[in-house]
Gaussian input, Z-matrix of N, CA and C with variables (Angstrom, degrees):
# hf/3-21g

backbone

0 1
 N
 C     1     B1
 C     2     B2     1     A1
 N     3     B3     2     A2     1     D1
 C     4     B4     3     A3     2     D2
 C     5     B5     4     A4     3     D3
 N     6     B6     5     A5     4     D4
 C     7     B7     6     A6     5     D5
 C     8     B8     7     A7     6     D6
 N     9     B9     8     A8     7     D7
 C    10    B10     9     A9     8     D8
 C    11    B11    10    A10     9     D9
 N    12    B12    11    A11    10    D10
 C    13    B13    12    A12    11    D11
 C    14    B14    13    A13    12    D12
 N    15    B15    14    A14    13    D13
 C    16    B16    15    A15    14    D14
 C    17    B17    16    A16    15    D15
 N    18    B18    17    A17    16    D16
 C    19    B19    18    A18    17    D17
 C    20    B20    19    A19    18    D18
 N    21    B21    20    A20    19    D19
 C    22    B22    21    A21    20    D20
 C    23    B23    22    A22    21    D21
 N    24    B24    23    A23    22    D22
 C    25    B25    24    A24    23    D23
 C    26    B26    25    A25    24    D24
 N    27    B27    26    A26    25    D25
 C    28    B28    27    A27    26    D26
 C    29    B29    28    A28    27    D27
 N    30    B30    29    A29    28    D28
 C    31    B31    30    A30    29    D29
 C    32    B32    31    A31    30    D30
 N    33    B33    32    A32    31    D31
 C    34    B34    33    A33    32    D32
 C    35    B35    34    A34    33    D33
 N    36    B36    35    A35    34    D34
 C    37    B37    36    A36    35    D35
 C    38    B38    37    A37    36    D36
 N    39    B39    38    A38    37    D37
 C    40    B40    39    A39    38    D38
 C    41    B41    40    A40    39    D39
 N    42    B42    41    A41    40    D40
 C    43    B43    42    A42    41    D41
 C    44    B44    43    A43    42    D42
 N    45    B45    44    A44    43    D43
 C    46    B46    45    A45    44    D44
 C    47    B47    46    A46    45    D45
 N    48    B48    47    A47    46    D46
 C    49    B49    48    A48    47    D47
 C    50    B50    49    A49    48    D48
 N    51    B51    50    A50    49    D49
 C    52    B52    51    A51    50    D50
 C    53    B53    52    A52    51    D51
 N    54    B54    53    A53    52    D52
 C    55    B55    54    A54    53    D53
 C    56    B56    55    A55    54    D54
 N    57    B57    56    A56    55    D55
 C    58    B58    57    A57    56    D56
 C    59    B59    58    A58    57    D57
 N    60    B60    59    A59    58    D58
 C    61    B61    60    A60    59    D59
 C    62    B62    61    A61    60    D60
 N    63    B63    62    A62    61    D61
 C    64    B64    63    A63    62    D62
 C    65    B65    64    A64    63    D63
 N    66    B66    65    A65    64    D64
 C    67    B67    66    A66    65    D65
 C    68    B68    67    A67    66    D66
 N    69    B69    68    A68    67    D67
 C    70    B70    69    A69    68    D68
 C    71    B71    70    A70    69    D69
 N    72    B72    71    A71    70    D70
 C    73    B73    72    A72    71    D71
 C    74    B74    73    A73    72    D72
 N    75    B75    74    A74    73    D73
 C    76    B76    75    A75    74    D74
 C    77    B77    76    A76    75    D75
 N    78    B78    77    A77    76    D76
 C    79    B79    78    A78    77    D77
 C    80    B80    79    A79    78    D78
 N    81    B81    80    A80    79    D79
 C    82    B82    81    A81    80    D80
 C    83    B83    82    A82    81    D81
 N    84    B84    83    A83    82    D82
 C    85    B85    84    A84    83    D83
 C    86    B86    85    A85    84    D84
 N    87    B87    86    A86    85    D85
 C    88    B88    87    A87    86    D86
 C    89    B89    88    A88    87    D87
 N    90    B90    89    A89    88    D88
 C    91    B91    90    A90    89    D89
 C    92    B92    91    A91    90    D90
 N    93    B93    92    A92    91    D91
 C    94    B94    93    A93    92    D92
 C    95    B95    94    A94    93    D93
 N    96    B96    95    A95    94    D94
 C    97    B97    96    A96    95    D95
 C    98    B98    97    A97    96    D96
 N    99    B99    98    A98    97    D97
 C   100   B100    99    A99    98    D98
 C   101   B101   100   A100    99    D99
 N   102   B102   101   A101   100   D100
 C   103   B103   102   A102   101   D101
 C   104   B104   103   A103   102   D102
 N   105   B105   104   A104   103   D103
 C   106   B106   105   A105   104   D104
 C   107   B107   106   A106   105   D105
 N   108   B108   107   A107   106   D106
 C   109   B109   108   A108   107   D107
 C   110   B110   109   A109   108   D108
 N   111   B111   110   A110   109   D109
 C   112   B112   111   A111   110   D110
 C   113   B113   112   A112   111   D111
 N   114   B114   113   A113   112   D112
 C   115   B115   114   A114   113   D113
 C   116   B116   115   A115   114   D114
 N   117   B117   116   A116   115   D115
 C   118   B118   117   A117   116   D116
 C   119   B119   118   A118   117   D117
 N   120   B120   119   A119   118   D118
 C   121   B121   120   A120   119   D119
 C   122   B122   121   A121   120   D120
 N   123   B123   122   A122   121   D121
 C   124   B124   123   A123   122   D122
 C   125   B125   124   A124   123   D123
 N   126   B126   125   A125   124   D124
 C   127   B127   126   A126   125   D125
 C   128   B128   127   A127   126   D126
 N   129   B129   128   A128   127   D127
 C   130   B130   129   A129   128   D128
 C   131   B131   130   A130   129   D129
 N   132   B132   131   A131   130   D130
 C   133   B133   132   A132   131   D131
 C   134   B134   133   A133   132   D132
 N   135   B135   134   A134   133   D133
 C   136   B136   135   A135   134   D134
 C   137   B137   136   A136   135   D135
 N   138   B138   137   A137   136   D136
 C   139   B139   138   A138   137   D137
 C   140   B140   139   A139   138   D138
 N   141   B141   140   A140   139   D139
 C   142   B142   141   A141   140   D140
 C   143   B143   142   A142   141   D141
 N   144   B144   143   A143   142   D142
 C   145   B145   144   A144   143   D143
 C   146   B146   145   A145   144   D144
 N   147   B147   146   A146   145   D145
 C   148   B148   147   A147   146   D146
 C   149   B149   148   A148   147   D147
 N   150   B150   149   A149   148   D148
 C   151   B151   150   A150   149   D149
 C   152   B152   151   A151   150   D150
 N   153   B153   152   A152   151   D151
 C   154   B154   153   A153   152   D152
 C   155   B155   154   A154   153   D153
 N   156   B156   155   A155   154   D154
 C   157   B157   156   A156   155   D155
 C   158   B158   157   A157   156   D156
 N   159   B159   158   A158   157   D157
 C   160   B160   159   A159   158   D158
 C   161   B161   160   A160   159   D159
 N   162   B162   161   A161   160   D160
 C   163   B163   162   A162   161   D161
 C   164   B164   163   A163   162   D162
 N   165   B165   164   A164   163   D163
 C   166   B166   165   A165   164   D164
 C   167   B167   166   A166   165   D165
 N   168   B168   167   A167   166   D166
 C   169   B169   168   A168   167   D167
 C   170   B170   169   A169   168   D168
 N   171   B171   170   A170   169   D169
 C   172   B172   171   A171   170   D170
 C   173   B173   172   A172   171   D171
 N   174   B174   173   A173   172   D172
 C   175   B175   174   A174   173   D173
 C   176   B176   175   A175   174   D174
 N   177   B177   176   A176   175   D175
 C   178   B178   177   A177   176   D176
 C   179   B179   178   A178   177   D177
 N   180   B180   179   A179   178   D178
 C   181   B181   180   A180   179   D179
 C   182   B182   181   A181   180   D180
 N   183   B183   182   A182   181   D181
 C   184   B184   183   A183   182   D182
 C   185   B185   184   A184   183   D183
 N   186   B186   185   A185   184   D184
 C   187   B187   186   A186   185   D185
 C   188   B188   187   A187   186   D186
 N   189   B189   188   A188   187   D187
 C   190   B190   189   A189   188   D188
 C   191   B191   190   A190   189   D189
 N   192   B192   191   A191   190   D190
 C   193   B193   192   A192   191   D191
 C   194   B194   193   A193   192   D192
 N   195   B195   194   A194   193   D193
 C   196   B196   195   A195   194   D194
 C   197   B197   196   A196   195   D195
 N   198   B198   197   A197   196   D196
 C   199   B199   198   A198   197   D197
 C   200   B200   199   A199   198   D198
 N   201   B201   200   A200   199   D199
 C   202   B202   201   A201   200   D200
 C   203   B203   202   A202   201   D201
 N   204   B204   203   A203   202   D202
 C   205   B205   204   A204   203   D203
 C   206   B206   205   A205   204   D204
 N   207   B207   206   A206   205   D205
 C   208   B208   207   A207   206   D206
 C   209   B209   208   A208   207   D207
 N   210   B210   209   A209   208   D208
 C   211   B211   210   A210   209   D209
 C   212   B212   211   A211   210   D210
 N   213   B213   212   A212   211   D211
 C   214   B214   213   A213   212   D212
 C   215   B215   214   A214   213   D213
 N   216   B216   215   A215   214   D214
 C   217   B217   216   A216   215   D215
 C   218   B218   217   A217   216   D216
 N   219   B219   218   A218   217   D217
 C   220   B220   219   A219   218   D218
 C   221   B221   220   A220   219   D219
 N   222   B222   221   A221   220   D220
 C   223   B223   222   A222   221   D221
 C   224   B224   223   A223   222   D222
 N   225   B225   224   A224   223   D223
 C   226   B226   225   A225   224   D224
 C   227   B227   226   A226   225   D225
 N   228   B228   227   A227   226   D226
 C   229   B229   228   A228   227   D227
 C   230   B230   229   A229   228   D228
 N   231   B231   230   A230   229   D229
 C   232   B232   231   A231   230   D230
 C   233   B233   232   A232   231   D231
 N   234   B234   233   A233   232   D232
 C   235   B235   234   A234   233   D233
 C   236   B236   235   A235   234   D234

   B1=1.4350
   B2=1.5294
   B3=1.3137
   B4=1.4544
   B5=1.5236
   B6=1.3260
   B7=1.4674
   B8=1.5510
   B9=1.3207
   B10=1.4540
   B11=1.5463
   B12=1.3264
   B13=1.4726
   B14=1.5191
   B15=1.3189
   B16=1.4860
   B17=1.5148
   B18=1.3307
   B19=1.4427
   B20=1.5442
   B21=1.3322
   B22=1.4504
   B23=1.5023
   B24=1.3292
   B25=1.4609
   B26=1.5267
   B27=1.3164
   B28=1.4708
   B29=1.5166
   B30=1.3278
   B31=1.4732
   B32=1.5171
   B33=1.3248
   B34=1.4776
   B35=1.5122
   B36=1.3282
   B37=1.4674
   B38=1.5104
   B39=1.3327
   B40=1.4743
   B41=1.5148
   B42=1.3489
   B43=1.4609
   B44=1.5244
   B45=1.3403
   B46=1.4657
   B47=1.5325
   B48=1.3347
   B49=1.4965
   B50=1.5080
   B51=1.3200
   B52=1.4774
   B53=1.5080
   B54=1.3283
   B55=1.4593
   B56=1.5247
   B57=1.2915
   B58=1.4704
   B59=1.5326
   B60=1.3161
   B61=1.4644
   B62=1.5199
   B63=1.3230
   B64=1.4692
   B65=1.5208
   B66=1.3185
   B67=1.4589
   B68=1.5445
   B69=1.2990
   B70=1.4845
   B71=1.5202
   B72=1.3120
   B73=1.4837
   B74=1.5390
   B75=1.3381
   B76=1.4645
   B77=1.5163
   B78=1.3357
   B79=1.4476
   B80=1.5414
   B81=1.3579
   B82=1.4529
   B83=1.5311
   B84=1.3271
   B85=1.4785
   B86=1.5119
   B87=1.3443
   B88=1.4405
   B89=1.5137
   B90=1.3149
   B91=1.4679
   B92=1.5165
   B93=1.2972
   B94=1.4633
   B95=1.5172
   B96=1.3328
   B97=1.4623
   B98=1.5190
   B99=1.3149
   B100=1.4718
   B101=1.4988
   B102=1.3339
   B103=1.4529
   B104=1.5233
   B105=1.3008
   B106=1.4542
   B107=1.5278
   B108=1.3150
   B109=1.4760
   B110=1.5163
   B111=1.3120
   B112=1.4836
   B113=1.5327
   B114=1.3101
   B115=1.4796
   B116=1.5263
   B117=1.3401
   B118=1.4563
   B119=1.5269
   B120=1.3151
   B121=1.4803
   B122=1.5102
   B123=1.3114
   B124=1.4957
   B125=1.5019
   B126=1.3244
   B127=1.4610
   B128=1.5295
   B129=1.3370
   B130=1.4717
   B131=1.5157
   B132=1.3087
   B133=1.4605
   B134=1.5079
   B135=1.3181
   B136=1.4910
   B137=1.5267
   B138=1.3429
   B139=1.4622
   B140=1.5384
   B141=1.3143
   B142=1.4568
   B143=1.5117
   B144=1.3400
   B145=1.4606
   B146=1.5404
   B147=1.3080
   B148=1.4639
   B149=1.5169
   B150=1.3371
   B151=1.4543
   B152=1.5235
   B153=1.3228
   B154=1.4483
   B155=1.5236
   B156=1.3091
   B157=1.4542
   B158=1.5263
   B159=1.3186
   B160=1.4723
   B161=1.5116
   B162=1.3152
   B163=1.4639
   B164=1.5227
   B165=1.3418
   B166=1.4426
   B167=1.5267
   B168=1.3252
   B169=1.4725
   B170=1.5305
   B171=1.3085
   B172=1.4610
   B173=1.5419
   B174=1.3143
   B175=1.4663
   B176=1.5268
   B177=1.3393
   B178=1.4452
   B179=1.5106
   B180=1.3408
   B181=1.4573
   B182=1.5439
   B183=1.3325
   B184=1.4675
   B185=1.5221
   B186=1.3312
   B187=1.4480
   B188=1.5331
   B189=1.3257
   B190=1.4795
   B191=1.5182
   B192=1.3173
   B193=1.4576
   B194=1.5248
   B195=1.3257
   B196=1.4722
   B197=1.5343
   B198=1.3263
   B199=1.4433
   B200=1.5261
   B201=1.3269
   B202=1.4560
   B203=1.5476
   B204=1.3281
   B205=1.4611
   B206=1.5287
   B207=1.3258
   B208=1.4737
   B209=1.5331
   B210=1.3219
   B211=1.4812
   B212=1.5250
   B213=1.2870
   B214=1.4637
   B215=1.5416
   B216=1.3267
   B217=1.4829
   B218=1.4813
   B219=1.3394
   B220=1.4472
   B221=1.5211
   B222=1.3013
   B223=1.4784
   B224=1.5187
   B225=1.3437
   B226=1.4639
   B227=1.5475
   B228=1.2967
   B229=1.4553
   B230=1.5103
   B231=1.3027
   B232=1.4909
   B233=1.5525
   B234=1.3561
   B235=1.4796
   B236=1.5051
   A1=112.94
   A2=116.22
   A3=119.18
   A4=112.41
   A5=120.93
   A6=119.26
   A7=112.36
   A8=117.45
   A9=118.97
   A10=110.67
   A11=116.55
   A12=119.90
   A13=110.81
   A14=116.56
   A15=119.90
   A16=109.62
   A17=117.74
   A18=121.51
   A19=110.67
   A20=117.18
   A21=120.90
   A22=111.17
   A23=117.78
   A24=121.34
   A25=109.08
   A26=116.49
   A27=119.94
   A28=111.33
   A29=117.15
   A30=119.84
   A31=112.10
   A32=117.37
   A33=120.25
   A34=110.77
   A35=117.17
   A36=120.38
   A37=110.14
   A38=117.59
   A39=121.36
   A40=110.43
   A41=115.93
   A42=119.20
   A43=112.09
   A44=116.62
   A45=120.45
   A46=110.72
   A47=114.86
   A48=118.67
   A49=111.72
   A50=117.47
   A51=120.25
   A52=110.49
   A53=117.12
   A54=121.50
   A55=113.69
   A56=117.65
   A57=121.40
   A58=113.52
   A59=121.55
   A60=119.44
   A61=113.88
   A62=117.22
   A63=122.28
   A64=111.53
   A65=117.74
   A66=120.83
   A67=111.35
   A68=117.94
   A69=120.23
   A70=111.30
   A71=115.51
   A72=119.63
   A73=108.87
   A74=117.23
   A75=120.41
   A76=109.94
   A77=116.87
   A78=120.43
   A79=111.35
   A80=116.58
   A81=120.53
   A82=111.75
   A83=115.26
   A84=118.89
   A85=111.42
   A86=118.15
   A87=121.80
   A88=114.71
   A89=116.01
   A90=121.12
   A91=111.22
   A92=117.47
   A93=122.10
   A94=113.84
   A95=116.70
   A96=120.08
   A97=111.90
   A98=119.65
   A99=120.91
   A100=112.32
   A101=118.13
   A102=119.91
   A103=109.77
   A104=117.31
   A105=121.45
   A106=111.67
   A107=115.56
   A108=120.09
   A109=110.94
   A110=116.81
   A111=120.69
   A112=109.85
   A113=117.23
   A114=119.84
   A115=109.94
   A116=117.00
   A117=120.16
   A118=110.32
   A119=118.55
   A120=120.85
   A121=111.96
   A122=116.72
   A123=119.66
   A124=109.73
   A125=118.38
   A126=120.66
   A127=112.17
   A128=115.91
   A129=118.49
   A130=112.77
   A131=116.89
   A132=120.81
   A133=112.88
   A134=116.76
   A135=120.27
   A136=111.23
   A137=120.49
   A138=119.03
   A139=111.07
   A140=117.66
   A141=119.64
   A142=111.73
   A143=117.06
   A144=121.11
   A145=110.68
   A146=116.59
   A147=119.35
   A148=111.47
   A149=116.53
   A150=121.02
   A151=111.58
   A152=117.49
   A153=122.71
   A154=111.89
   A155=118.44
   A156=121.75
   A157=109.86
   A158=116.79
   A159=119.93
   A160=110.43
   A161=117.72
   A162=121.31
   A163=110.17
   A164=117.91
   A165=120.74
   A166=112.31
   A167=116.78
   A168=121.41
   A169=109.44
   A170=117.89
   A171=121.57
   A172=109.97
   A173=117.41
   A174=119.25
   A175=109.72
   A176=118.91
   A177=120.75
   A178=111.88
   A179=115.47
   A180=120.10
   A181=111.18
   A182=117.37
   A183=120.83
   A184=110.64
   A185=117.95
   A186=120.50
   A187=110.95
   A188=116.69
   A189=119.91
   A190=109.18
   A191=117.81
   A192=120.92
   A193=110.70
   A194=116.73
   A195=120.63
   A196=109.85
   A197=117.51
   A198=119.38
   A199=111.11
   A200=117.37
   A201=119.27
   A202=110.64
   A203=117.57
   A204=120.96
   A205=111.59
   A206=116.65
   A207=118.68
   A208=111.63
   A209=117.88
   A210=120.83
   A211=110.93
   A212=119.04
   A213=121.28
   A214=108.69
   A215=116.77
   A216=121.23
   A217=109.09
   A218=115.57
   A219=120.43
   A220=112.87
   A221=117.21
   A222=120.35
   A223=109.26
   A224=115.63
   A225=118.03
   A226=110.13
   A227=114.37
   A228=118.98
   A229=111.34
   A230=115.58
   A231=119.80
   A232=109.21
   A233=116.51
   A234=118.61
   A235=114.01
   D1=-23.45
   D2=-177.57
   D3=-60.10
   D4=-42.03
   D5=179.16
   D6=-60.93
   D7=-33.00
   D8=179.01
   D9=-68.33
   D10=-40.77
   D11=178.37
   D12=-65.80
   D13=-41.57
   D14=179.16
   D15=-65.46
   D16=-42.33
   D17=179.44
   D18=-60.47
   D19=-41.72
   D20=-179.99
   D21=-63.97
   D22=-42.07
   D23=179.66
   D24=-65.10
   D25=-44.54
   D26=-179.94
   D27=-60.96
   D28=-41.57
   D29=178.18
   D30=-62.53
   D31=-41.65
   D32=178.13
   D33=-64.67
   D34=-40.34
   D35=179.48
   D36=-65.21
   D37=-43.81
   D38=177.88
   D39=-59.84
   D40=-45.00
   D41=178.87
   D42=-60.53
   D43=-40.03
   D44=178.96
   D45=-65.57
   D46=-42.50
   D47=179.89
   D48=-66.11
   D49=-34.32
   D50=177.33
   D51=-67.83
   D52=-39.82
   D53=-177.51
   D54=-79.05
   D55=-20.43
   D56=-175.09
   D57=-56.43
   D58=-45.94
   D59=177.70
   D60=-67.17
   D61=-20.49
   D62=-176.28
   D63=-102.16
   D64=13.21
   D65=-174.64
   D66=-58.98
   D67=-45.00
   D68=179.72
   D69=-62.03
   D70=-44.43
   D71=-178.26
   D72=-66.11
   D73=-39.81
   D74=178.34
   D75=-64.73
   D76=-42.48
   D77=-178.99
   D78=-64.23
   D79=-38.53
   D80=179.65
   D81=-64.94
   D82=-30.23
   D83=-178.29
   D84=-92.17
   D85=4.30
   D86=178.39
   D87=85.24
   D88=15.45
   D89=-179.19
   D90=-118.25
   D91=29.71
   D92=-177.90
   D93=-68.93
   D94=-18.89
   D95=-178.98
   D96=-72.07
   D97=-17.85
   D98=-176.22
   D99=-61.59
   D100=-37.01
   D101=177.22
   D102=-64.22
   D103=-43.61
   D104=179.51
   D105=-64.96
   D106=-35.71
   D107=176.87
   D108=-64.71
   D109=-41.69
   D110=179.95
   D111=-66.37
   D112=-39.94
   D113=178.28
   D114=-66.44
   D115=-42.67
   D116=177.85
   D117=-63.35
   D118=-38.54
   D119=177.25
   D120=-60.83
   D121=-40.99
   D122=178.50
   D123=-68.30
   D124=-41.28
   D125=-178.72
   D126=-69.21
   D127=-39.53
   D128=176.63
   D129=-69.91
   D130=-19.00
   D131=176.82
   D132=-70.62
   D133=-25.61
   D134=-178.26
   D135=-63.45
   D136=-49.09
   D137=176.20
   D138=-61.89
   D139=-35.01
   D140=176.98
   D141=-64.48
   D142=-39.87
   D143=177.24
   D144=-64.26
   D145=-43.80
   D146=178.61
   D147=-63.23
   D148=-39.25
   D149=177.07
   D150=-61.60
   D151=-43.13
   D152=179.14
   D153=-66.78
   D154=-35.52
   D155=177.41
   D156=-64.32
   D157=-44.88
   D158=178.49
   D159=-66.91
   D160=-40.62
   D161=179.99
   D162=-61.54
   D163=-46.51
   D164=-179.98
   D165=-64.65
   D166=-38.34
   D167=177.83
   D168=-62.54
   D169=-45.40
   D170=-179.32
   D171=-67.13
   D172=-37.41
   D173=179.71
   D174=-65.88
   D175=-40.96
   D176=176.80
   D177=-61.84
   D178=-40.76
   D179=179.21
   D180=-65.16
   D181=-41.04
   D182=178.52
   D183=-65.24
   D184=-40.48
   D185=-179.89
   D186=-67.36
   D187=-39.34
   D188=178.94
   D189=-65.85
   D190=-41.15
   D191=179.39
   D192=-64.52
   D193=-41.91
   D194=-179.88
   D195=-66.36
   D196=-36.59
   D197=179.03
   D198=-68.93
   D199=-39.36
   D200=179.53
   D201=-71.04
   D202=-32.97
   D203=178.41
   D204=-70.55
   D205=-27.27
   D206=-178.78
   D207=-71.87
   D208=-18.00
   D209=178.21
   D210=-86.00
   D211=-14.81
   D212=-178.28
   D213=-80.40
   D214=144.48
   D215=176.58
   D216=-122.12
   D217=158.52
   D218=177.77
   D219=-88.72
   D220=-3.44
   D221=-178.28
   D222=-79.28
   D223=138.37
   D224=178.18
   D225=-69.84
   D226=149.42
   D227=179.68
   D228=-70.32
   D229=143.64
   D230=-179.65
   D231=-76.18
   D232=141.35
   D233=-178.34
   D234=-72.99

């Protein structure tokens, strides 16, 4: 999931950079909020990225635990 979060942040940053030179023209036409929306999208993507990093780490841990549990048996060891 991390690549999707990073891609979303990158797209918002690219959109903001594209709109930056046109900010005055956008503001004159009543669309000046679009730059702020793109910046907010990039900033809100950071908590999403952190959430996905934690989620992926926990998923790896659960899979490793399940794999190690699958090797355990309930039979007592022979003497």
